[in-house]
C-alpha positions in Angstrom: 198.1 167.6 100.3 197.3 164.6 98.0 194.8 161.9 99.1 197.5 159.3 98.6 199.6 160.7 101.6 199.6 158.3 104.5 197.9 159.3 107.7 200.4 157.3 109.7 202.3 154.1 109.5 199.2 152.3 110.9 196.0 152.5 108.9 193.1 154.1 110.8 190.3 151.9 112.1 187.9 153.6 109.7 189.9 153.1 106.6 190.7 149.5 107.5 186.9 148.8 107.9 186.2 150.6 104.6 188.7 148.3 102.9 186.9 145.2 104.2 189.3 144.4 107.1 187.8 144.4 110.6 190.0 146.5 112.8 190.6 145.7 116.5 188.5 148.8 117.4 185.0 149.3 116.0 185.1 152.6 114.2 182.3 155.1 114.8 181.3 158.5 113.5 177.9 160.2 113.1 176.1 161.7 110.2 175.5 165.4 111.0 178.0 165.2 113.8 179.4 168.6 112.8 177.0 171.3 113.9 173.4 171.5 115.1 173.7 169.7 118.5 177.0 171.3 119.5 177.0 174.5 121.4 180.5 175.4 120.1 179.0 175.2 116.6 176.3 177.7 117.3 178.9 180.0 119.0 181.3 180.0 116.1 178.6 180.3 113.5 176.8 183.2 115.2 175.8 185.8 112.7 176.8 183.7 109.7 174.2 182.2 107.2 174.5 178.5 106.6 175.8 178.5 103.1 178.2 181.3 103.8 179.7 179.3 106.7 180.3 176.5 104.2 182.2 178.8 101.9 184.5 180.3 104.5 187.4 177.9 104.7 188.5 178.7 108.3 185.0 178.3 109.5 184.1 175.1 107.7 187.4 173.6 108.8 186.8 174.6 112.5 183.2 173.1 112.4 184.5 169.9 110.7 187.0 169.3 113.5 184.7 170.1 116.5 183.1 166.6 116.9 186.5 164.9 116.7 187.8 167.0 119.6 184.6 166.6 121.6 183.6 163.0 120.9 186.7 161.2 119.9 185.1 159.8 116.7 187.1 157.9 114.2 186.4 160.2 111.3 185.6 163.8 110.5 183.1 164.6 107.7 183.6 167.8 105.9 181.2 170.5 107.0 179.3 171.7 103.9 176.0 171.2 102.2 174.9 169.1 99.3 173.6 172.2 97.5 176.9 174.0 97.6 177.9 172.8 94.1 174.6 174.3 92.9 175.3 177.6 94.6 178.8 177.7 93.1 177.5 177.0 89.7 175.2 180.0 89.9 171.9 178.5 91.0 169.7 180.7 93.2 169.6 178.5 96.3 169.5 179.2 100.0 169.0 177.3 103.2 165.9 178.6 105.0 165.9 177.8 108.7 163.1 175.3 109.5 162.6 174.5 105.8 165.8 173.5 104.2 167.1 174.2 100.7 164.9 176.5 98.7 165.4 177.1 94.9 164.6 180.6 93.6 163.5 179.4 90.2 162.5 175.7 90.2 163.3 173.6 87.1 160.0 172.4 85.7 160.3 172.4 81.9 162.7 171.3 79.2 163.6 175.0 78.7 164.3 175.3 82.4 166.6 172.3 82.2 168.4 173.8 79.2 169.0 177.1 81.0 170.3 175.2 84.1 172.6 172.8 82.2 174.2 175.8 80.4 175.7 176.7 83.7 179.3 175.5 84.0 180.8 174.1 87.2 181.8 176.5 89.9 185.1 177.5 91.5 185.9 175.0 94.2 188.8 177.0 95.8 186.9 177.6 99.0 186.2 173.8 99.3 189.8 172.8 98.7 191.0 175.4 101.2 188.5 174.3 103.9 189.3 170.6 103.5 193.0 171.4 103.5 192.8 173.3 106.8 190.8 170.6 108.4 193.1 167.8 107.2 196.1 169.7 108.6 194.6 169.7 112.1 193.3 166.1 111.8 196.7 164.8 110.7 198.4 166.7 113.5 196.7 164.8 116.2 198.6 162.1 118.2 196.3 159.6 116.4 195.5 161.1 113.0 191.9 161.1 112.0 190.7 160.7 108.3 188.4 163.2 106.8 185.4 162.0 104.7 184.2 164.1 101.8 180.6 164.0 100.7 178.2 165.1 98.1 174.5 164.8 97.2 173.4 162.1 94.8 172.0 163.4 91.5 168.4 162.4 92.3 168.4 164.3 95.6 169.8 167.4 93.9 167.3 167.0 91.0 164.5 166.6 93.5 165.4 170.0 95.2 165.8 171.7 91.8 162.4 170.5 90.4 160.3 170.7 93.6 162.0 174.0 94.6 162.1 173.0 98.3 162.1 169.8 100.4 159.2 167.5 99.6 157.7 164.4 101.2 156.9 162.5 98.0 158.7 164.4 95.2 155.7 164.2 92.8 157.1 166.9 90.4 160.5 165.2 90.1 159.0 161.8 89.6 156.6 163.1 87.0 159.4 164.8 85.0 161.4 161.6 84.8 158.5 159.9 83.0 156.9 162.8 81.2 160.2 164.1 79.6 162.9 161.4 79.9 165.3 163.4 77.7 165.1 166.5 79.9 165.4 164.3 83.0 168.5 162.7 81.6 170.1 166.1 80.9 169.2 167.3 84.4 170.6 164.2 86.1 173.8 164.2 84.1 174.4 167.9 85.0 173.7 167.2 88.7 176.0 164.2 88.6 178.8 166.2 87.1 178.5 169.0 89.7 178.7 166.5 92.6 181.6 164.7 91.0 183.5 168.0 90.8 182.6 168.6 94.5 183.9 165.2 95.5 187.1 165.5 93.4 187.9 168.8 95.0 187.6 167.3 98.5 189.7 164.3 97.5 192.4 166.6 96.0 192.6 168.5 99.2 193.0 165.4 101.4 189.7 163.6 102.0 190.4 159.9 102.5 186.9 158.6 101.7 183.7 160.0 100.3 180.0 159.4 101.0 177.3 160.0 98.4 174.0 160.9 100.1 170.7 160.1 98.4 168.3 161.5 100.9 165.2 161.1 98.8 165.8 157.9 96.9 163.5 156.0 99.2 160.5 157.7 97.5 161.2 155.8 94.3 160.1 152.4 93.0 162.7 149.8 92.4 162.2 150.2 88.6 162.5 154.0 88.7 165.6 153.9 90.7 167.2 151.2 88.6 166.4 152.7 85.2 166.3 156.5 85.9 168.5 157.2 88.9 171.1 154.5 89.5 173.1 155.2 86.2 173.7 158.8 87.3 174.8 157.9 90.8 177.2 155.4 89.1 178.4 158.3 87.0 179.4 160.2 90.2 181.0 157.2 91.9 182.9 156.2 88.7 184.5 159.7 88.7 186.3 158.9 92.0 186.9 155.2 91.3 190.2 154.0 92.6 191.0 157.2 94.5 189.3 156.6 97.9 186.7 154.2 99.4 183.2 155.1 98.4 180.1 155.0 100.7 176.6 155.2 99.3 173.8 156.1 101.8 170.1 156.8 101.4 167.0 156.9 103.7 164.1 154.6 103.1 166.2 152.5 100.8 165.8 149.0 102.2 164.5 147.7 98.9 167.3 149.1 96.7 170.3 148.4 98.9 171.9 146.1 96.3 171.2 148.5 93.5 172.9 151.3 95.5 175.9 149.0 96.1 176.1 148.1 92.4 176.5 151.8 91.4 180.1 151.4 92.5 180.2 151.7 96.3 182.5 149.7 98.5 180.5 150.6 101.6 176.7 150.8 101.9 175.1 153.0 104.5 172.0 151.5 106.1 169.2 153.5 107.7 167.3 152.6 110.8 164.4 151.0 109.0 165.9 147.6 108.5 168.0 145.3 110.8 171.7 145.4 110.0 171.8 141.6 109.8 169.0 141.6 107.3 170.8 144.3 105.2 173.9 142.1 105.2 171.8 139.1 104.1 170.6 141.1 101.2 173.9 142.6 100.3 176.0 139.6 101.0 178.7 139.1 103.7 181.5 140.6 101.6 179.9 144.1 101.6 181.0 146.6 104.2 178.1 148.2 106.0 177.7 151.4 107.9 174.9 152.3 110.4 172.4 152.1 111.8 171.5 153.4 115.3 168.0 154.9 115.3 168.4 158.6 115.8 165.2 158.7 117.8 166.7 156.6 120.6 169.4 159.2 121.2 166.7 160.8 123.4 165.9 157.6 125.3 167.2 156.6 128.7 170.8 155.4 128.5 170.0 151.8 129.4 167.5 151.6 126.5 170.0 153.3 124.1 172.9 151.1 125.2 170.9 147.9 124.6 170.0 149.2 121.1 173.6 150.2 120.2 174.8 146.8 121.4 172.2 145.1 119.3 173.3 147.1 116.2 176.9 146.1 116.9 176.0 142.5 117.2 173.9 142.5 114.0 176.8 144.1 112.2 179.1 141.2 113.0 177.8 139.3 110.0 179.3 141.8 107.6 182.9 141.8 106.3 183.4 145.0 108.3 181.1 147.4 110.1 181.4 151.2 110.8 179.0 152.2 113.5 176.9 155.2 112.7 173.3 156.5 112.8 170.6 155.4 110.5 170.3 159.1 109.6 171.6 162.3 111.1 172.0 163.7 114.6 168.8 165.5 115.7 169.6 169.1 116.7 168.2 168.6 120.3 170.6 165.7 121.0 172.7 165.9 124.2 176.3 165.8 122.9 177.3 163.8 125.9 175.2 160.9 124.6 177.2 160.8 121.4 180.4 160.7 123.4 179.1 157.8 125.5 178.3 155.8 122.3 181.8 156.3 121.0 183.2 155.1 124.3 180.9 152.1 124.2 181.9 151.2 120.7 185.6 151.5 121.4 185.2 149.3 124.4 183.7 146.4 122.4 
């Protein structure tokens, strides 16, 4: 299926919002909605390692569609991992439970960068097949639901490659960008091209929007982001320009929201650290925003959470359009019923 195929004669609420038009129904989906908090996810994934489950098309498609069936969200997001393009390219990477991505041989020197960047892109067949299977089910619903593709921003991938595992402050990666700018540029270009291939494969198989995640950009100064990171995120987003709406999201990125938008995103994801109205003030009222329920409040009493969700919705009214989401991902201990109630609340507004 080509991404230009219509979902139906009526545009979805999500795609309307992403285009800058406020739909009658406030669209809502959740980052990390597929997996972790869903018992059906753990059941279907039993005995299968994380990255293996991402590369088995029937399994990735099933997990992608689970939250749509359970919660009635307005979008599915493809179940995969940002390090999948690295694995497909031949990088020794695994997801260690309780830790996150772990790189077998961290990239610390110019010679390491040269060895890494000699690796070509990987075979995206499993990705295309998984997206295609999910899209087939989503399009077969009485009200078709669009699928969002996603990928990791070059800095976040580079941070994993250099640090070797998740890091709080990414000292090694930040040191490399200054100590050896040429090696850093080669590393970031290679990472950008791997993510671009990943996104293009998802779009080719039917994804109707994409989201670029920069999980660790919040550790950077404004200058470092502007000069040493943003150009490579722009390289990714330019590869899919004109194909589908582009969302750019990062955590701890309140001070660089406009820079993130200017890399080529039509939609800016906002984390929970800044009020949505203040984000809109910084971005301008013509920018579409996505966010920003505090994930911690998913464990609060319903009356507390409801007031918070309504406050987020009200603050988002100052934007051209708003897609309700979390300010980061669904915590694994979240009661799935709470997410369903948020969807119902949003759709009733």
